[in-house]
C-alpha positions in Angstrom: 18.9 58.3 -37.3 16.9 61.4 -36.1 19.6 62.4 -33.8 22.3 62.0 -36.4 20.3 64.0 -38.9 20.0 66.9 -36.4 23.7 66.8 -35.6 24.7 66.8 -39.3 22.3 69.7 -40.1 23.7 71.8 -37.3 27.3 70.9 -38.3 26.6 72.2 -41.9 24.8 75.3 -40.7 25.6 76.1 -37.0 22.8 78.7 -36.9 20.1 76.1 -37.4 20.5 74.5 -33.9 18.8 71.2 -34.7 20.9 68.8 -32.5 18.7 69.2 -29.4 15.6 68.9 -31.5 16.8 65.7 -33.2 17.7 64.2 -29.8 14.2 65.1 -28.5 12.5 63.4 -31.5 14.7 60.3 -31.0 13.7 60.0 -27.3 10.0 60.5 -28.2 10.3 57.8 -31.0 11.9 55.4 -28.6 9.2 56.0 -26.0 6.4 55.4 -28.5 8.0 52.3 -29.9 8.5 50.7 -26.5 5.2 51.7 -24.9 2.9 51.9 -27.9 0.2 49.2 -27.6 -0.3 49.3 -31.3 3.1 47.8 -31.8 1.8 44.6 -30.1 -1.6 44.2 -31.8 -3.3 41.2 -33.3 -4.1 42.0 -36.9 -7.3 39.9 -37.1 -9.1 41.0 -34.0 -7.4 44.4 -33.2 -6.7 43.1 -29.6 -3.3 43.5 -27.9 -1.2 40.3 -28.2 0.6 38.0 -25.9 3.8 40.1 -25.8 2.0 43.1 -24.6 0.1 41.1 -22.0 3.2 39.5 -20.6 4.8 42.9 -20.1 1.6 44.2 -18.5 1.3 41.3 -16.0 5.0 41.4 -15.1 4.6 45.2 -14.4 1.6 44.4 -12.1 3.4 41.6 -10.3 6.5 43.8 -9.8 4.2 46.6 -8.4 2.6 44.0 -6.0 -0.8 44.7 -7.5 -3.5 42.1 -7.3 -5.2 40.9 -10.5 -7.4 38.1 -11.7 -7.6 36.6 -15.2 -10.2 34.7 -17.3 -9.1 32.8 -20.4 -11.4 31.9 -23.2 -10.3 28.9 -25.2 -12.1 28.1 -28.5 -11.3 24.4 -28.4 -13.6 23.7 -31.4 -12.0 26.2 -33.7 -10.2 23.5 -35.8 -13.4 21.6 -36.2 -15.2 24.8 -37.3 -12.5 25.6 -39.8 -12.8 22.1 -41.3 -16.6 22.1 -41.5 -17.3 25.7 -42.4 -14.0 27.0 -43.7 -11.2 29.3 -42.3 -13.3 32.4 -43.1 -16.0 31.2 -40.8 -13.5 30.6 -38.0 -12.0 34.0 -38.5 -15.4 35.6 -38.4 -16.1 33.8 -35.1 -12.8 35.1 -33.6 -13.7 38.7 -34.7 -17.2 38.5 -33.2 -15.9 36.8 -30.0 -13.4 39.6 -29.6 -16.0 42.3 -30.0 -18.2 40.6 -27.4 -15.3 40.4 -25.0 -14.3 44.0 -25.6 -17.9 45.0 -24.7 -17.4 43.2 -21.4 -13.8 44.1 -20.4 -12.9 47.1 -22.6 -9.1 47.3 -23.4 -8.2 44.6 -20.9 -8.8 41.8 -23.5 -5.9 40.1 -25.2 -5.5 37.5 -27.9 -2.8 35.1 -26.4 -2.8 32.5 -29.2 -4.8 31.6 -32.2 -7.6 29.9 -30.1 -7.1 31.6 -26.7 -8.1 35.0 -25.4 -7.5 36.5 -21.9 -9.4 39.0 -19.9 -7.6 40.9 -17.1 -9.6 42.1 -14.1 -8.6 44.0 -10.9 -11.3 43.1 -8.4 -13.3 40.1 -7.4 -16.5 41.9 -8.3 -15.2 42.7 -11.8 -14.0 39.1 -12.1 -17.4 37.6 -11.2 -19.2 40.0 -13.5 -17.0 39.2 -16.5 -17.3 35.5 -15.9 -21.1 35.7 -15.7 -21.2 37.8 -18.9 -18.9 35.4 -20.7 -21.1 32.4 -19.7 -24.1 34.2 -21.2 -22.3 35.1 -24.4 -21.0 31.7 -25.2 -24.3 29.9 -24.2 -26.2 32.0 -26.7 -27.9 29.9 -29.5 -25.9 29.8 -32.7 -28.9 31.0 -34.8 -28.6 34.4 -33.0 -26.8 36.7 -35.5 -25.1 38.6 -32.6 -23.8 35.5 -30.8 -20.4 34.0 -30.8 -21.7 30.6 -32.0 -19.2 28.1 -30.5 -18.7 26.4 -27.1 -15.5 27.4 -25.3 -13.6 26.6 -22.1 -13.7 29.5 -19.6 -10.8 29.3 -17.2 -10.6 31.6 -14.2 -7.6 32.3 -12.0 -8.1 34.4 -8.9 -5.0 36.1 -7.4 -3.0 35.4 -10.5 -0.2 37.7 -9.3 0.7 35.1 -6.6 2.0 32.7 -9.4 4.9 35.0 -10.2 5.8 35.8 -13.8 3.3 36.3 -16.6 4.6 33.2 -18.4 3.8 31.1 -15.4 0.3 32.6 -15.2 -0.4 31.6 -18.8 1.1 28.1 -18.2 -1.3 27.6 -15.2 -4.3 28.8 -17.2 -3.4 26.3 -20.0 -3.0 23.6 -17.4 -6.5 24.3 -16.0 -7.9 24.2 -19.5 -6.4 20.7 -20.0 -8.6 19.5 -17.1 -11.8 20.4 -18.8 -13.9 17.5 -20.1 -14.5 19.1 -23.6 -18.0 17.5 -23.8 -19.2 19.7 -26.6 -20.5 22.6 -24.5 -19.1 25.6 -22.8 -17.2 24.6 -19.7 -16.0 26.6 -16.7 -13.0 25.7 -14.6 -11.5 27.8 -11.8 -8.4 27.5 -9.7 -8.3 25.9 -6.3 -5.6 24.6 -4.0 -5.7 21.1 -5.4 -5.3 22.3 -9.0 -2.5 24.7 -8.0 -0.6 22.0 -6.2 -1.0 19.7 -9.1 0.2 22.4 -11.5 3.4 22.9 -9.4 3.9 19.2 -9.3 3.7 19.1 -13.1 6.2 22.0 -13.4 8.7 20.1 -11.2 8.4 17.1 -13.4 8.8 19.2 -16.5 12.0 20.7 -15.2 13.3 17.3 -14.2 12.7 15.8 -17.7 15.8 17.6 -19.1 18.1 16.1 -16.4 16.5 12.7 -16.8 17.2 12.7 -20.5 20.8 14.0 -20.2 21.6 11.4 -17.5 19.4 8.6 -18.9 17.5 8.2 -15.7 14.5 6.4 -17.3 13.9 2.7 -16.7 12.2 0.1 -18.8 9.7 -2.2 -17.3 8.2 -5.1 -19.2 4.6 -6.5 -19.1 4.3 -9.9 -20.7 1.5 -11.0 -22.9 0.0 -14.5 -22.3 -1.2 -16.9 -25.0 -4.2 -18.9 -23.9 -3.5 -21.4 -26.7 0.2 -22.0 -25.9 -0.3 -21.4 -22.2 2.8 -19.3 -21.8 4.1 -15.8 -22.2 4.7 -15.1 -25.9 5.6 -11.4 -26.2 6.4 -8.3 -24.1 5.5 -4.7 -24.0 8.3 -2.3 -23.0 7.1 0.6 -20.8 9.0 3.7 -19.7 9.2 4.5 -16.0 10.7 7.5 -14.2 11.6 8.1 -10.6 12.1 11.6 -9.2 14.6 11.9 -6.3 12.0 13.5 -4.0 8.6 13.0 -5.7 9.1 9.3 -6.2 7.6 7.4 -9.1 6.0 9.7 -11.7 3.0 8.5 -13.6 3.8 7.7 -17.3 0.7 9.6 -18.3 2.2 12.8 -16.7 5.8 12.6 -17.9 4.9 11.4 -21.4 2.4 14.2 -21.9 4.9 16.8 -20.7 7.6 15.3 -22.9 5.4 15.5 -25.9 4.4 19.1 -25.0 8.1 20.1 -24.8 9.1 18.0 -27.8 11.3 15.7 -25.8 9.5 12.5 -26.4 11.7 11.4 -29.4 14.7 11.5 -27.1 12.9 9.3 -24.5 11.9 6.9 -27.3 15.5 6.5 -28.4 16.7 5.9 -24.8 14.0 3.3 -24.3 14.8 1.6 -27.6 18.5 1.4 -26.8 17.7 -0.1 -23.3 15.5 -2.8 -24.9 18.2 -3.6 -27.5 20.8 -4.0 -24.8 18.5 -6.2 -22.7 17.7 -8.5 -25.7 21.3 -8.7 -26.8 22.4 -9.7 -23.2 19.6 -12.3 -23.0 19.6 -14.5 -26.1 17.5 -17.2 -24.4 14.8 -14.7 -23.8 15.0 -13.5 -27.3 14.5 -17.0 -28.6 11.5 -17.7 -26.3 9.3 -14.7 -27.3 8.0 -13.4 -30.6 9.0 -9.8 -30.1 9.0 -6.8 -27.8 6.4 -4.1 -28.4 7.5 -0.5 -28.1 5.1 2.5 -28.1 5.7 5.3 -30.5 4.6 8.9 -30.1 3.2 11.1 -32.9 6.5 13.1 -32.9 8.4 9.8 -33.6 6.2 9.2 -36.6 5.7 12.6 -38.3 9.4 13.5 -38.2 10.9 13.3 -41.8 13.7 11.0 -40.6 11.8 9.2 -37.8 11.4 5.8 -39.3 15.0 5.5 -40.7 16.4 6.8 -37.4 14.8 4.1 -35.4 15.9 1.4 -37.9 19.5 2.7 -37.7 19.4 2.3 -33.9 18.4 -1.4 -34.4 21.3 -1.8 -36.8 23.8 -0.6 -34.2 22.9 -3.6 -32.0 22.8 -6.2 -34.8 19.4 -7.5 -33.7 16.9 -8.9 -36.2 14.1 -6.5 -37.0 11.5 -9.2 -36.3 12.5 -8.9 -32.6 10.5 -5.7 -32.5 7.0 -4.5 -33.0 6.0 -0.8 -32.8 2.7 0.2 -31.2 0.8 3.1 -32.6 -2.4 4.4 -30.9 -5.7 4.6 -32.8 -5.9 8.4 -32.5 -2.4 8.8 -34.0 -3.2 6.3 -36.8 -6.2 8.5 -37.7 -4.9 12.0 -37.2 -1.5 11.5 -38.8 -2.5 8.9 -41.5 -0.7 10.8 -44.4 2.7 11.0 -42.8 2.3 7.8 -40.9 1.7 5.7 -44.1 5.2 6.6 -45.3 6.9 5.6 -42.0 4.7 2.5 -41.6 5.7 1.3 -45.1 9.4 1.7 -44.2 8.9 -0.4 -41.1 7.0 -3.0 -43.0 9.7 -3.2 -45.7 12.3 -3.7 -43.0 10.3 -6.5 -41.4 9.2 -4.6 -38.2 5.7 -5.4 -37.2 3.1 -2.8 -36.3 0.4 -3.1 -33.6 -2.6 -0.8 -33.3 -2.7 0.2 -29.6 -5.6 1.3 -27.4 -8.4 0.5 -29.9 -11.6 1.8 -28.3 -10.1 4.4 -26.0 -10.7 7.4 -28.3 -11.9 7.4 -31.9 -10.7 5.8 -35.1 -11.3 6.0 -38.8 -11.4 2.3 -39.5 -10.9 2.8 -43.2 -7.6 4.6 -42.5 -6.6 2.1 -39.9 -7.2 -0.8 -42.4 -5.0 0.9 -45.0 -2.0 0.7 -42.7 0.0 -2.5 -42.3 -1.1 -3.5 -38.8 -0.9 -7.2 -38.0 -2.0 -7.0 -34.4 -4.8 -4.9 -32.8 -4.8 -4.3 -29.0 -8.3 -3.7 -27.6 -8.3 -1.1 -24.8 -9.3 -1.9 -21.2 -12.2 0.5 -21.5 -13.9 -2.0 -23.8 -13.8 -4.7 -21.2 -15.8 -2.7 -18.7 -19.1 -4.6 -17.8 -18.7 -7.4 -20.3 -19.3 -9.9 -17.4 -22.4 -8.1 -16.2 -23.9 -6.4 -19.2 -25.0 -8.5 -22.1 -25.0 -5.6 -24.6 -21.4 -4.7 -23.7 -20.4 -8.4 -24.1 -22.1 -8.6 -27.5 -20.4 -5.4 -28.6 -17.0 -6.6 -27.6 -17.6 -10.0 -29.1 -18.6 -8.4 -32.4 -15.5 -6.3 -32.6 -13.3 -9.4 -31.9 -15.1 -11.4 -34.5 -14.8 -8.7 -37.2 -11.1 -8.2 -36.6 -10.4 -11.9 -36.6 -12.3 -12.3 -40.0 -10.1 -9.6 -41.4 -7.0 -11.5 -40.4 -5.8 -9.5 -37.4 -4.4 -11.0 -34.2 -6.1 -9.7 -31.1 -4.6 -8.7 -27.7 -7.1 -8.0 -25.0 -5.5 -5.4 -22.7 -6.3 -4.8 -19.0 -7.7 -8.2 -18.1 -8.0 -8.4 -14.3 -10.2 -11.3 -13.4 -10.5 -15.0 -14.2 -14.2 -14.4 -15.3 -13.0 -11.9 -17.9 -10.3 -14.2 -19.1 -12.7 -17.2 -19.5 -15.2 -15.1 -21.4 -12.5 -13.9 -23.8 -11.3 -17.5 -24.2 -14.9 -18.5 -25.3 -14.7 -15.7 -28.0 -11.4 -17.2 -29.3 -9.3 -14.3 -28.0 -5.8 -15.9 -27.6 -3.5 -13.2 -26.3 -4.1 -11.6 -22.9 -2.3 -8.6 -21.3 -3.2 -7.4 -17.9 -2.8 -7.7 -14.1 -4.4 -11.1 -14.0 -1.2 -12.6 -15.4 1.4 -10.0 -14.5 2.0 -6.4 -13.7 4.8 -4.5 -15.5 8.1 -5.8 -14.1 11.7 -4.6 -14.0 14.1 -6.7 -16.1 15.4 -8.9 -13.3 11.9 -9.8 -12.0 10.7 -10.5 -15.6 13.6 -13.0 -16.2 12.7 -14.8 -12.9 9.0 -15.0 -13.9 9.8 -16.4 -17.3 12.4 -18.8 -15.8 9.8 -20.1 -13.3 7.3 -20.5 -16.1 9.7 -22.5 -18.2 10.5 -24.8 -15.2 6.8 -25.4 -14.6 6.3 -26.5 -18.2 9.2 -29.0 -18.1 
C-alpha cells in the first residue's frame, strides 16, 4: 500500500518523486513486521511468545550454535484458579514472569498458559539460572515478593542437538511428564535414558497414524472368574499393538500418546468393531458369558456424539446391547461428571452396563460416582498391596468391599496374583476375580481354547 501510494503520487505529479520513498517505507515496514519481537508478545506477562521462541531456536540450530533451556511449568495453576480465582492465577503468572526476567533478561518466553522457557547459552549461565529459579519457587508464599506456587523445573542441556524448536519443546514437555508432582517444586534434567525414551515415544507416536489407517491393533481378552460359580463369567477387551521393529508397545504408552494426539476415539472404534465381529462369529461364547467389558477414554465420553456413535456401531452388528459393558475410570467419572452423566444415561437407556474401573488408583468424588448408573465397581490392584501382610491394609480393603456391597454394587477385585489373596477375598464375599492368578490377557484363539477346556472340566 505504501509503494502504491508513492507510485500514484508521482504519476499525478512527476516532480514529487515519491516512488522510491514509498518503496523504501514498504521494505522498512516489512522488516519491522517480520523481525519485531513485539509482534509476538504475550499480552498478560509482556514476554515473547512461542512463535517468536521457535523462530529463535531454529535460527540458533541452523547456525550450529549451542544453547540450553529451562522450562518452568506451573502445574498447580488450575487448582489455584479454582481456589483463589482467575485473577489470583494471573497475578502469579505476572509475578513469576518478573522474577524470571530478573534472572534471564529478555531470554524468557511464555510458551503456553502454564509454561515458561528460559534460553541460556553457556553451562555456567544454565546452572546459575537453575539455581536462582529453585530459590524463587521455594520461597514461602507469605513473602509478598515471592512467586507462591510450586512448579516443575525442567532442564535440557545441549538442546540444539534435538533439531527443530518444536522437537525441543516436545522433549521438555516429555520430561515434565516424568515428574512426580508431589506438591512441591520439582527439578528434572535430561540424560541419555530420558532422551532414548523420548525418541522411542516419538517413534510410537508416528506409527499410530499408520496403525489406525491399516487397523494394526489387536484385541486380547482377560477373563474374569466367579468364585461362586467356579467359572469365567465375563471378559475385558484390551488393545494391543506391535511395532514392526520395536515389538510389543505397552498400552500405557500408546494409549497416552493416542489421547494426547486425539486419536483414541478411532482406536476405541476399531477395538469395538473387532469385539463385535468376535462375538458374532462365536455365538456359543456369547451365550456362556455375561458381557464383554470395553474401556472408554475421556475423549470418547465428552464428545457431543460419543454415546450415540458407539451405539450405532453395535447396531451395525445386530448384537444385543446387554453383551457389552463400558468401563470408565474413577478419575474420568470425577473430572468429567457433567458431560459424562448425559452419555451414561444414554447407555443406561439402551441397556448397556457401566463399570467403574481402577477404583483406588487415583482419586474419586464418591458422591459424583454414586450419581452415575454404575452396576459394577472394579477395585484397582494398588488396593491389594499388603492385604496379606498388613492388618490395617486388609481392614481398609474389607471396609471398602463391605460398603460397596451394601450399596448394591457388584465387586471385581483386579490384579489378584496369589492363592492367599484369592482366599482372603473369598472370605470377604468378593465373588469376581480378575488377575494373573486365573489368566493373563489372551488372544482370541487362546481364549476360546481356555474356555473350552474349562467347559470340558465342568462336564
